[in-house]
N, C-alpha and C positions, 0 to 999 in steps of 0.2 A: 735536420731532416727536411726534405722538400715536400711540398703539398701538391696533390694532383689538382687539375683544373676543376674537378668535381668537388673536392674538399674546399676549394677556394670560393666557388661560385654557386654551389647547390643551396637552394633555399629550403627552409623548413615549411613544407606545404601545410602542415597543421597550424603553425603559427600564422601563416598567411590568411587563414580563414577564421581561426579562433581569436587572434589578436595578440599584440605585444603591448607592453607598458612603455609609454613615453613619459619619462620622469622629468619634471620641471621644478624640482626642489620641494616646495610646499604643496604642490598639486601634481596630478598626473592624469594622463588620458590613455585609454586602452583602445587600440585601433587594429583593425584587420588591414591587410595589404590592399591598396587600390591597384589591382593588376595581379599578375602571376596566377596562382591557383584560384584566386577570388575573382570570378567573372561577373558576379552579381552587380557590382557598381556600374560597369560599362553598359551592361545589358539594360538595366533599369533606367540609366540616364538617357540612353538612345530612345527607349520607349517613351519617356516623359517629354523629350524634346521633339519627337516626331510630329506632333500637331503644330509645331512652331517652325518647321523647316523653311517654309517660304520667307517668313519674317527674318529668320537667322541668315539665310542666304542673301537677302536684300539688305542686311545690316539694320533692320528695323525693329528687332526684338528689344523690348525695354530691358535695360541692363539690370535693374533691380529684380525683375521677374526672372531673368536668366540666372542670376546669382542665387535667388531663392530656390529655384529648381535644383541647382547644383548642390546647395547646402542641404536641402531636404533629402536628396538622394544619398549624399555622403552620410548624413546622420542615420539613415535607414540601413545602409549596407556596409559601411566601414566602421563607424563608431560602435564600440562594445560597452563603453562605460567610462567613468572617471572617478577619481578619488580627490576629496578635499577641495573641490571647486566651489567658490563662494561668489555671492553677488557683491555689488559695490559696497554694501554695508558690512560685509564679512560673514553673512549668514550662509550656511551650507546650502548648496543647490542639489537636490536629489536628481540623479541622472534619469532622463527620459528623452525620447526622440524630440519632443516638443521643446524641452529645456535646452537641448543641444542646438536645435535650429535657432532659438532665440539668442543663445550665447554667441554663436557664430555669425549671426546677422548683426549683432551689436559690436562684435570684435572681429572685423574682417581680416586683420593681420594675424590674429590667432588662428582663424580658419586656414589661411594660406600656409602658416607654419605647420599645422597638423596635416594638412593635405600633402604638403611636400614630404613630410616624414613618412606618411602612409604609402607614398608612391616609391620610396627608395628601396630598391631590392636589397641593398646592403643591410638594412634594418632587420631583414627577415632571413639572412643567410644563416645556414645551419652552423657554420663555424662560429659566427658571432653569438648566436643563441647559446651554443654549448659553452662558450667563454663566459657568458653572463651567468650561467648556472654555477660555474666553478668559482666565480668571484664572491 
């Protein structure tokens, strides 16, 4: 049986806003979509970067400051929580915006991975979400 274009590409708007679980074995992250029905991320990022437009355009904005703004905005608008995330010593870290920012600033590769997954429409497709429920 063939699928329609809507069955193939329609996203789950509720999941885009409430979040999906990205499972990494021993730990997982719950993320909303960075895009699609979730417009908060882009709007807040634009608002936070507005005071820095001249520096950005001139290539003079401090890279660390720009990354912090991006991470803070992501933590506030995309991240919904996590499970079983620990510090270097193995102690569980309770989820909070502040803990999320600290983790992502400490582990930039983790942040890039989570950011990429949150931006992928395919992670939020209705057909994929329905298949996850059936598994």
